[in-house]
C-alpha positions as CSV (number, residue, x, y, z in Angstrom):
1,X,12.3,-31.3,7.4
2,X,13.5,-34.8,8.0
3,X,15.9,-36.1,5.4
4,X,15.3,-39.5,3.7
5,X,17.9,-41.9,2.4
6,X,17.7,-45.1,0.3
7,X,20.4,-47.7,1.0
8,X,20.8,-50.9,-1.1
9,X,22.4,-54.0,0.3
10,X,21.3,-52.8,3.7
11,X,21.2,-56.1,5.6
12,X,25.0,-56.5,6.0
13,X,28.4,-55.0,5.7
14,X,28.9,-51.4,4.5
15,X,25.2,-51.1,3.6
16,X,24.1,-52.0,7.1
17,X,26.6,-49.6,8.6
18,X,25.2,-46.8,6.4
19,X,21.6,-47.6,7.5
20,X,22.6,-47.6,11.1
21,X,24.6,-44.3,10.9
22,X,22.0,-42.5,8.9
23,X,19.2,-43.5,11.2
24,X,21.3,-42.4,14.1
25,X,21.7,-39.0,12.4
26,X,17.9,-38.7,12.1
27,X,17.4,-39.8,8.5
28,X,14.2,-41.6,7.5
29,X,15.2,-44.7,5.4
30,X,14.3,-46.9,2.6
31,X,16.3,-50.1,3.0
32,X,16.7,-52.6,0.1
33,X,17.9,-56.2,0.0
34,X,16.8,-59.6,-1.1
35,X,15.8,-61.0,2.2
36,X,12.5,-59.7,3.7
37,X,12.9,-61.2,7.2
38,X,16.3,-59.6,7.7
39,X,15.1,-56.2,6.3
40,X,12.1,-56.2,8.6
41,X,14.3,-57.1,11.6
42,X,16.7,-54.3,10.9
43,X,13.8,-51.9,10.2
44,X,12.2,-52.6,13.5
45,X,15.5,-52.2,15.4
46,X,16.2,-48.8,13.7
47,X,12.7,-47.5,14.3
48,X,12.9,-48.5,18.0
49,X,16.4,-47.0,18.6
50,X,16.2,-43.8,16.6
51,X,12.5,-43.0,16.1
52,X,12.8,-42.8,12.4
53,X,10.6,-44.0,9.6
54,X,12.0,-47.1,7.8
55,X,10.4,-48.5,4.7
56,X,11.4,-51.9,3.3
57,X,11.9,-52.9,-0.3
58,X,12.6,-56.6,-1.0
59,X,14.4,-56.7,-4.3
60,X,17.1,-58.5,-6.2
61,X,18.8,-55.7,-8.0
62,X,20.3,-58.0,-10.7
63,X,16.7,-58.3,-12.0
64,X,14.6,-55.8,-13.9
65,X,11.8,-56.3,-11.4
66,X,14.1,-55.5,-8.5
67,X,15.6,-52.5,-10.1
68,X,12.2,-51.1,-11.0
69,X,10.8,-51.6,-7.5
70,X,13.7,-49.7,-6.1
71,X,13.5,-47.0,-8.7
72,X,9.9,-46.5,-7.8
73,X,10.9,-45.7,-4.3
74,X,13.4,-43.2,-5.6
75,X,10.8,-41.4,-7.8
76,X,8.0,-41.3,-5.2
77,X,7.4,-37.6,-5.0
78,X,5.2,-38.0,-1.9
79,X,8.2,-39.4,0.1
80,X,11.2,-37.9,-1.6
81,X,14.7,-39.4,-1.2
82,X,17.5,-36.9,-0.6
83,X,20.4,-39.4,-0.5
84,X,20.9,-42.6,-2.6
85,X,23.5,-45.1,-1.4
86,X,24.3,-47.6,-4.2
87,X,26.0,-50.3,-2.1
88,X,24.6,-53.7,-3.1
89,X,27.3,-55.9,-4.4
90,X,29.1,-59.3,-4.5
91,X,32.0,-60.9,-6.2
92,X,33.1,-64.2,-7.6
93,X,35.9,-66.4,-6.4
94,X,37.4,-67.2,-9.8
95,X,39.0,-65.1,-12.5
96,X,37.1,-64.2,-15.7
97,X,37.6,-66.9,-18.3
98,X,37.3,-69.6,-15.7
99,X,33.9,-68.7,-14.2
100,X,30.5,-69.4,-15.5
101,X,29.5,-66.6,-17.9
102,X,25.9,-66.7,-16.5
103,X,27.4,-65.7,-13.1
104,X,29.4,-63.0,-14.8
105,X,26.2,-61.6,-16.3
106,X,24.6,-61.5,-12.9
107,X,27.6,-59.6,-11.5
108,X,27.4,-57.1,-14.4
109,X,23.7,-56.5,-13.8
110,X,24.3,-56.1,-10.0
111,X,27.4,-54.0,-10.1
112,X,26.9,-51.9,-13.2
113,X,23.4,-52.0,-14.6
114,X,21.6,-51.6,-11.2
115,X,23.5,-48.6,-10.0
116,X,23.2,-47.0,-13.4
117,X,19.4,-47.4,-13.4
118,X,19.1,-46.2,-9.8
119,X,21.4,-43.2,-10.5
120,X,19.2,-42.3,-13.5
121,X,16.0,-42.4,-11.4
122,X,17.6,-40.4,-8.6
123,X,19.2,-37.7,-10.9
124,X,16.0,-37.1,-12.8
125,X,13.9,-36.9,-9.6
126,X,16.5,-34.8,-7.6
127,X,17.1,-32.4,-10.4
128,X,13.4,-31.5,-10.5
129,X,13.2,-30.6,-6.9
130,X,16.4,-28.7,-6.0
131,X,19.1,-31.4,-5.7
132,X,20.3,-34.3,-3.7
133,X,23.2,-36.6,-3.0
134,X,24.4,-40.0,-4.3
135,X,27.1,-42.3,-2.9
136,X,28.2,-45.1,-5.2
137,X,30.3,-47.7,-3.4
138,X,33.2,-48.4,-5.7
139,X,36.5,-49.8,-4.5
140,X,40.3,-49.2,-4.5
141,X,40.3,-52.1,-6.9
142,X,39.0,-49.5,-9.5
143,X,42.6,-48.1,-9.6
144,X,44.3,-51.4,-10.6
145,X,43.4,-53.9,-13.3
146,X,42.3,-56.9,-11.3
147,X,39.7,-58.7,-13.4
148,X,36.0,-58.1,-14.0
149,X,35.3,-56.9,-10.4
150,X,37.8,-54.1,-10.6
151,X,36.6,-53.2,-14.2
152,X,33.0,-52.8,-12.8
153,X,34.2,-50.6,-10.0
154,X,36.3,-48.5,-12.4
155,X,33.2,-47.9,-14.5
156,X,31.3,-46.8,-11.4
157,X,34.2,-44.5,-10.3
158,X,34.4,-42.9,-13.7
159,X,30.6,-42.3,-14.0
160,X,30.5,-40.9,-10.5
161,X,33.3,-38.4,-11.2
162,X,31.6,-37.3,-14.4
163,X,28.1,-37.0,-12.9
164,X,29.4,-35.0,-9.9
165,X,30.8,-32.4,-12.3
166,X,27.9,-32.5,-14.8
167,X,25.1,-32.1,-12.3
168,X,26.7,-29.6,-10.0
169,X,24.6,-26.8,-11.5
170,X,21.4,-28.6,-10.3
171,X,22.8,-29.1,-6.8
172,X,23.4,-32.9,-7.1
173,X,26.6,-34.2,-5.5
174,X,27.9,-37.7,-6.5
175,X,30.6,-39.5,-4.6
176,X,32.5,-42.7,-5.4
177,X,33.4,-44.4,-2.1
178,X,36.5,-46.5,-2.6
179,X,37.4,-48.6,0.4
180,X,39.9,-51.4,0.5
181,X,39.4,-54.7,2.4
182,X,36.5,-54.2,4.9
183,X,35.6,-56.8,7.6
184,X,32.1,-57.8,6.4
185,X,30.4,-60.9,5.1
186,X,31.4,-59.9,1.5
187,X,34.5,-62.2,1.2
188,X,33.2,-65.3,3.0
189,X,29.9,-65.1,1.0
190,X,31.9,-65.0,-2.3
191,X,34.1,-67.9,-1.0
192,X,37.2,-65.9,-1.5
193,X,40.4,-66.8,0.3
194,X,41.7,-63.7,2.0
195,X,44.0,-65.5,4.5
196,X,47.1,-63.9,3.0
197,X,45.7,-60.3,3.5
198,X,47.7,-58.5,6.2
199,X,45.9,-57.3,9.3
200,X,46.9,-53.7,8.6
201,X,44.9,-53.7,5.3
202,X,41.5,-54.4,6.9
203,X,39.1,-51.6,7.6
204,X,36.1,-51.3,9.9
205,X,32.7,-50.8,8.1
206,X,31.5,-48.1,10.6
207,X,34.7,-46.1,10.1
208,X,34.4,-46.4,6.3
209,X,30.9,-45.0,6.5
210,X,31.9,-42.2,8.8
211,X,34.7,-41.2,6.4
212,X,32.3,-41.3,3.4
213,X,29.7,-39.1,5.0
214,X,32.4,-36.7,6.2
215,X,33.8,-36.4,2.7
216,X,30.3,-36.0,1.3
217,X,29.8,-33.1,3.6
218,X,32.9,-31.5,2.2
219,X,31.9,-32.3,-1.5
220,X,34.8,-34.8,-2.1
221,X,34.0,-36.7,-5.3
222,X,36.2,-39.6,-4.4
223,X,36.3,-40.9,-0.8
224,X,39.2,-43.3,0.0
225,X,38.9,-44.2,3.7
226,X,42.2,-44.3,5.7
227,X,45.6,-42.8,4.9
228,X,47.1,-46.1,3.9
229,X,44.6,-46.7,1.1
230,X,45.0,-43.1,-0.1
231,X,48.7,-43.9,-0.5
232,X,48.1,-47.2,-2.2
233,X,45.5,-45.7,-4.6
234,X,47.9,-42.9,-5.5
235,X,50.8,-45.4,-6.1
236,X,48.5,-47.6,-8.2
237,X,47.7,-44.6,-10.5
238,X,51.4,-43.6,-11.0
239,X,53.5,-46.8,-10.7
240,X,55.3,-48.2,-13.7
241,X,53.2,-50.3,-16.1
242,X,55.5,-53.3,-15.5
243,X,54.7,-53.3,-11.8
244,X,51.0,-52.9,-12.4
245,X,51.1,-55.9,-14.7
246,X,52.8,-58.0,-12.0
247,X,50.1,-57.1,-9.5
248,X,47.3,-57.8,-12.0
249,X,48.8,-61.3,-12.6
250,X,48.8,-62.3,-9.0
251,X,46.3,-64.9,-7.9
252,X,43.7,-64.3,-5.2
């Protein structure tokens, strides 16, 4: 039986890498993003290259309508989804307290409320039919206080760790994927200056996805791609509070 995955934020970056890799592995797909033209183009390419079924859901996940449209695809019993990839995301260039609170509300809906709603729909549906898998794209920022974005990602990391334990008895696996800097459209789109980020800190989206799927196969709850970020995440959790404070106060 062909497996089926739903990927949010599938038109670029890590989400697009997930869609391409999963299609290559023979998964039918539901791909979700805000831009219909890009989604249809990607869907046509994946159908042609890999002979898989690809459905398109145009949705802004920061809206109730967008979340509901995506949740409907997750709960469609006629076309069951076995893997949910909660990837859609964005960030703001400024620090909380200097940004527009309306923009912060949008980020909260996109990075916290949307994955929560989609996890809820997926868990309730998967539990009733023998299990499934969920990948929540968090970040190594979750391990260090770095403003609202890292707070959102820490929330998602914590919920993923709990859900993986709690729903193990109904065969649902939940992973928090925690990459570092990845070469995608994410930073330019958010108008973030990353010119001072060393070359060694950058990761490739395809390799991030490969690491995530490998860790998912081995039931790893937290996937941190690359040895260097595993070390940095470990240090962040155990370093003295004074040093963590200095890092948190650094500008972008």
